[in-house]
N, C-alpha and C positions, 0 to 999 in steps of 0.2 A: 503494499500500499504505499502510496506517494504521502510524504509529510508535508508537501507543499500546501499552502492555503493562498486563496485571494481575498482581498478586502473589497466588499460590495460597498460602493459610496453613493451617498445621497448628493446628486449634483446640484441641489439647491443651497447647500451650505458646506459640503465637502466633509461631512460626518460619514462615520463607518455604520452602515446598517446591519452589517453581518460580515463574519469572517468564515469562509467555506472551504471545505476540503477540495482540491484539485484531483481529479482522476489521473492516475498513471497509465502508462502504455500496457502494463499488465491488466489493470482493471478494465480498460477499454477492450482488451482482447477477451476478457472474461465476460464482458456484456455481450460482445458479439456472439460467443460461445453459447450463452443462455438464449439469446434471440434465435439462433440457428437451430437449437434443440427444440425450443418452443414451436418454431415453424415445421420442422422436419418430423417431429414425433408427439407434439403436444396436440390439445384438442381444438385450439382456437380457429385454425383455417378448415377444421372439420366439423365445426358447430353447424346447425342448420342456419339459413339465412335470418330466420325469425328470431333465434336465439342471439345471434350476433347483434341484431337489431336492438334488443332489450339492454345489452350491455352499453351500445352506444348512446341510447337514450338516457341511461343512468349517469353517463359521464356529462352530458349536457345539463341535467338536472343537478349534478353535483357542482358544476361551475356556478349555477344560478344560486344555490343555497349558500355559497360562499362569495357571492358577488361583492358585498361591502369590503370584505377583507382583501379580496383579489384587487379590486380597484385602488384601495389605498396603497398596497404593496407596490402595485405597478407604477403609480404616480410617485412614490417615494423612490423608487430604483430607476426610473427613467427620466423623472423631472416634468413629465407631461401633466397638464392640469387636471385635477381630479374630475372636473366636468367631462373631459374627453374619455378618461378611464371608465367613469360610471355609465355614461350614456353611450358610448360608442364600443370601446374595446371588449369590455366584458360581456355585455349582452350578444355581441356579434360573435364572440368566441363559443357562446353556449348555443347560438343558432347554428353555427357550422355543424357541430354534432347533431342537432336536432333535424336539420335539413337532409343531411346524408342518412340518417337512419330512416326517415320517412321515404326516401327515394332509391337507395342503392340497390334494392332488390330488382326493381324494374330496368335499372341500368344494366344489370348483369344478364337479364333474359334477352339476349340478342338473337334475333332469327336469322338463319343462314338464307341466302338467296335460293330459289327453286332451281334445280339443275335439270339436265337432260333426264328421260325417263328411267335410264339405266343406273342412276346414281342418286344419292341423298346425302347432305351434309349437316352436321351440328357444330355450331360455334360455341366454345366454352370460354367464359372469361374467368381466370384463375387469379389468385394473388401472385405476386412476384417472388416473395420470399422475405428476406431481412432488408428492411428500408432504413436508411439513415436520414435524418431530417436535421438540416443545419439552418438555424434561424437567427435573424438579426437582432440588434439592440433596440431598434425603434418601436417595433410592435411585438414584443417577446412573446406574448401570450397569444395574441390574435393570430399571427402568422403560423405558430406552432399548432393552433387548433385547426386553421385551415387545412394544413398537411396531414396532421394526425388523424382527423376525423375520417378522411377518405382512406388514408393508409390502412387503418385499423378496421374500417367497414369492409374493405376489400379482403380482409383475412391476412395481412402481413403481420410480422412481428416488426416492432418499431424501436429504434434507437434515436432519441432526441438529443442533440447537443445545441443548447443555447448559447448566446454569447456570453463569455465569462464576465461581461460588464453587467448583465442583466438576467441572471439565472434564477431569481427568486419566485417568480409566478410559474415558471416551468417545473420547479421543484413541487410547488403546490399542485400543479395538474397531475404530476405523478401520484401524489397522494390521493387525489381525487379518482383517478383511474384505478388504483389499487383497492380503493373502498368500493368501486363498482364491481369488483370480483373478478377482473381479467386474470387468466392464468399467469403464472410465474414466467418471467422472460418475455412476455408480449410487449411490454412497454417500460422502457429504461431511460431515465435522464442521465446523461453524463455532463458534469461541470468540469469543463477543462479548456485549456488554451487550444487555439487551432493549429499552432505549428506542427507539434509532434502527434497529439491525440487526433487532431482532425485529419491530419495526414493518414495515420494509420487506420482510421475508420473508413475513409473513402477508398483507399488502395486495397484494402483486404479483400480476398476472393470469395470469403463467406458472405459478403454484402452483396445484394443483388440490384440495389437502387440507391441513388443519392438524389434527394430533393434539397436544392439549396437557394436561399434568398440572401442576397448581400451584394457586396461590392464587385466590380469587374475584376479587380486585381486578385482577390481571393477566388472568384469563380474561374479564372484561368489555371489558378494552381490546382484546383479540384479537378478540372478537365485532364490536367497533366497526370495527377496521382491516379485518378481513376482509371486511366488508359493502362495501367500496369495489369489490371484485370478486368476486362470490358464488362460494363454494366449499364443500365439505363441511367440517364441523368436528366433532371429537370433544373434550369438556371432561370432565376428571376433576378436579374441584375440592376444596373443603375439606369438613370433616366435624366433627361434634360428637357423635360416636357414644355410644350408651348401652348399658351392661350391665345386665341384670335378673337378680338373685340370688334365687330363691324359697326359702321356708323348708325346703323339702325337698331342697335342694342338698347335694353334700358339701362342706361349709364349707372344708376344707383345699384341695381341688382348685379351688374357686371363688376363695379367696383367692390362691393361687398363679397361677392363669390370668390372674386380673385383674390382678396385679402385672406380668405379662408384657404385658398388653393396654395399659397406659399408660406403663411406663417402657422398654419395648424402644426402641431407637434414641433414647434420651432423650425419649421422647414426641413425637419429630418424625415422626409418621405421620398421613396423612389418615384411618387408620381407628382411631386411638387411642381407647380407650374412656375418655374424660375425664370422663364422668358415670357413675357407678355407683349404681344403686338396689337397695337390699337390703330384703328384707321385714322388719317390725319384730320378728317373733319372734327373729331371728337378728342383728339389726342391731348391737348392742353388741359381740357376740363377733366378728363379721366386722370391724368397724371397729377393734377393738383388734388383732386378729391382723393386719390388713393393715398398719395403721400400724408395729407392731412389726418386721415384716418389711421394710417400707419403709426404716426407719432403718438397717437392716443392709445394704442394697445397698452393694457396693463400688464407689466411683467411682476412676477411675485413668486411666492412659495407655492409648489405644486399642490399642497392640501387645501389652500384657500380657495373657496368656491369663486371668489371674486377674479382671481387670476385668469388672464387670457393667454398668456404666454409664459411657459417656464424656462428653465435654463437649457443649454445644450448638454449633451450626455457626459461630456468630461472635459477637462482642460485641455487635453490634446485635440478635441474635436473643435474646441473654440479657437485654438491656435491656428486650425486649419482654415477656419472661416476667416479670421483676421488676415491671414496670409492672402487669401483670394481678394478680399477687400483692398488690400495693399497693391496687389498686382492690378487691379481695375483702375485705382487711382493712377498708377504709373503709365498705364495705357492710355490715360486721357479720358476714361469714361467719367461722365459728370454724375458726382454724388448728389442726391436730392435730399436724402435725409438718412439719419441713422449711421452706421458704420463705426460705432463706438461701444465701449463698455458702459453700462448705465451708471449714473452718478449716485444713485440712491445708496446710501450706506447700508441698508437691510440687505442688498444684493451682492455686497462685496465677497462674501465668502462663496458664492455660488458661481456657476459657470455661465452667466447671462450674458446676452448680447442684443443690442438694439435692433428691432426691425429695420432692414436696410433697403433702401431703393436707389437704383441707378438708371440713369436714362441714356438712350441712344448709344448702346454698346456696339462697337464693330464686329463684324461677322467672324473676323479672324482673332478676336480676343479671347483671352483665356476665360473670362467670364460668361462669354457667350457659349463657349464650347463644352466646358467642364462641369461636372456635377460637383455642387458645393456642399449639399446636404446641411444646410443651414438657412437662417432667415434672411435671405439675400436675394432679391430679384432685379432683373432689368426690364425696363419698359421702353420698347422702341415703336416707332410708327410707320406705317405702310400707307401706300396709295389705293392699290387694287387688291381684290381677293387672291389673284393669281401670286402677287408679290408676298402676300401673307402666307401662302402655302409653301412658297419656295424658301422663306425664312424659317417657317416651323420645320420644315424637312431637312434643313441645313444642320444636321446633327447626326452624329454617330448613333445616337440612342433613338428608339422607336417604342416607348413604352405607352404614353397616355398623351392626351391633348384635351383642351376645352375650345368650344366655339361659342360665342355670345352674339345672338341675332334674333330678331323677331321674325325674320323670314325662314321658316323651317325648311322650305324647299331648297333655299340658297345653302343652308346650313348643312343638309344632307349631301349636296353636291360637293361642298368643301370637304366634308368628312371622308368622302371617297378618294380624295386626292391627297389626304394626310396620312403620312406614314407612322402609324401608332396602332397599338393592340386594342386600346380603350380610348374611345372619344366621347366627352361629355358635352352635352348641347344645353346652355343656360343653366348648368349646375356644375358641381364638382364633387369628387370623391364618393359617388354613390356606388357601393359595392352590394352585389346581389348574389346570394348562393345560387340562383338559377343561371347565372350568366358567367362565362368563363374570363379569367384575367391573366395577361401574359403579354410580353411584347415581341419585338423584332429587332434585327440588326444587334447591336452591342447590348441591348436590354435582355437578351437572353432568348430562351425556346422553352416550349412546353407551357401547359395551363395549369392554373389553380382554379378551384370552385366549380361548380355545375356538373353535368354529366361528363364533359370533355376533362375537367380536372380530376374527377373520381377514377375515370378509366385510365388515366396516367399511371395509376397504382396497381394496374392489372396487366396480365399478359393474355393474348388471345389465341386459343388452340382451335385448330380446324380438324374435325374428324370426318372422313368420307366413307359411306357404305355403299357397297355394290347392290343394286337393285335389279340386275339383269333377270328376265323372266325365268331363264332356265337355271340361274345361278351360276353361270359361267360367263365372266366378264371377257372382254377382248384379249386381255393378257393371257388367259388360259390357252388360247389358240396361237399365241405369237411364236412360241417355241414348242408347245406339246402338242400342237394339232397334227 
């Protein structure tokens, strides 16, 4: 057993929330062995679908029963405002299990196409085996539940590795799943760093699939490590999402929605609309209104219900944001507001940073091209919708986008031209369990949520039966006639 521990920090004030054991390579290997045994010889993948459904429903109910405790823990650990944890993260985590429990049986009943009269086929959806889930620190419980609900309902054994910065709610999820009565080895949480243990988990040949959400840099490492023993991979990586505001949009709604799209969770979202493109006719008003409201956003302790924006996850992340702001200034991008540490003495011990707005960033600038993962946005103008599409698509990422317009037909036409996996029209951040989520280009591949997301955690087997009238198929005569 490793004697190493890591301190879990409250980003609001830098205090230590917990000191946790870090798993060793041997412990990671033991977890894989237990998961492998549970899948190969245990009852979980062999339970009837209705019995498995009962377990999945119990997990969702268990999350709701501990909702208040989980919300507080999530806000303390991540720094996100308690309102977000209470009304978004925790209920959505429970709903991920509830939705899959209610739908996965029909997803598995896939009919084979009819063949010629002399043959018949049966398609079987089966679990893959041992699945490793690696989740980020920005939505540690919610993203874990997105993945775990589908992976477990499909009949897999699961090893969950949360970020070592934010493991607290993942460990609570493990307790909830144990209380639901799942067999030993079916679900295990490993609190560990990514360099050694993460590498061991994704490269091990006993692991059949890796589902990863996180940065492109880590994603590339996972692809490299997993290639040592070929397995299925899902990658949900970064984003540099664009919001397009047309001249006919309701400006107040577009401004308010756009504020949410970049400053929610301190901008630490893969779908953050960090590039906002506004049609020239309304550009000045939009920019002025947006900046005025951005400066009024209330920063504060994550457990204060009046707080609208909390701290960044760590001092290292804040330094990264500061570095991007400094680069933007050096490149000549106009700073409209923010760009500093807040002056309030109550916030000095935390990792806070002001909501920051830049205007008219150049297409080749660092702030235009690279994901910042913080409360920093650029607002540029455009003349025509085609120009807006060109600006939106001028990115290596293709995860999400927004369109703000009263003309739904025009918005639909624009949406067809935008290279992104999810496009919101006159709203932002609406995720539905019924709809798939995932991006293109450097934003990764594979889907989460919906039927498509569930089926990612299965394998498809094709069984063909001979139905020749005389019981003698063509192959009977090929050599033996």
